[in-house]
C-alpha positions in Angstrom: -11.5 11.7 19.0 -8.9 14.3 18.4 -9.6 17.5 16.5 -6.8 19.6 15.0 -7.0 23.0 13.2 -4.3 24.0 10.6 -4.6 27.8 10.4 -3.1 29.4 7.4 -3.2 26.2 5.4 -2.0 26.4 1.9 0.3 23.5 0.8 -0.8 21.3 3.7 -4.3 20.8 2.2 -3.0 19.7 -1.1 -0.7 16.9 0.1 -1.4 13.5 -1.4 -3.4 11.0 0.7 -0.3 8.8 1.2 1.2 11.5 3.5 -2.0 11.6 5.6 -1.9 7.8 5.8 1.6 8.1 7.4 0.0 10.3 10.1 -2.5 7.6 10.8 0.2 5.0 11.0 2.2 7.2 13.4 -0.9 7.6 15.5 -0.7 4.0 16.5 2.7 4.6 18.1 1.6 7.7 20.1 -1.8 6.3 21.0 -3.9 9.0 19.5 -7.6 8.3 19.3 -8.9 6.2 16.5 -10.8 9.1 14.9 -8.8 12.3 14.0 -10.3 15.4 12.4 -8.3 18.2 10.8 -9.8 21.5 9.8 -7.7 23.4 7.2 -8.5 27.1 7.4 -7.1 30.0 5.4 -7.7 32.3 2.5 -5.2 30.3 0.4 -7.1 27.0 0.8 -8.3 26.1 -2.7 -12.1 26.6 -2.9 -12.6 23.5 -4.9 -11.2 21.3 -2.1 -13.9 18.9 -0.9 -14.0 17.3 2.5 -12.7 13.7 2.6 -12.1 10.8 4.9 -9.0 8.6 4.9 -9.3 5.2 6.5 -6.6 2.9 7.6 -7.8 -0.6 8.3 -6.0 -3.4 10.2 -4.0 -5.5 7.8 -4.8 -9.1 8.2 -1.2 -10.0 7.5 0.3 -8.0 10.4 1.5 -9.6 13.6 0.1 -6.9 15.8 -3.6 -6.2 16.5 -4.3 -2.7 15.3 -7.6 -1.0 15.3 -9.1 0.9 12.4 -8.1 4.5 12.2 -9.9 7.3 10.4 -8.9 10.8 9.4 -11.5 13.4 8.4 -10.3 16.4 6.6 -12.4 19.5 6.2 -11.4 22.6 4.1 -12.4 26.2 4.8 -11.2 28.8 2.3 -11.8 31.7 4.7 -10.3 33.3 7.8 -10.4 31.5 11.2 -12.8 34.0 12.8 -15.3 33.3 10.0 -15.2 29.5 10.8 -15.4 29.4 14.6 
């Protein structure tokens, strides 16, 4: 699994899910782990943001064998030193 932290997140945490699906599609090309977790941290993270998981399954119609990918997004409307 890969874990990323986006410090000072503001607009990044409000991007539509279709943009994060693109990240999952790109992860096939660069051989990232099948489970990716991103923590969005910053005082400008909207407090109403709820954690969510985006899943990209293997499409039965594709010619390549791709594995299932999962992106878990967690939101922290606070400073980094309060989260870690």
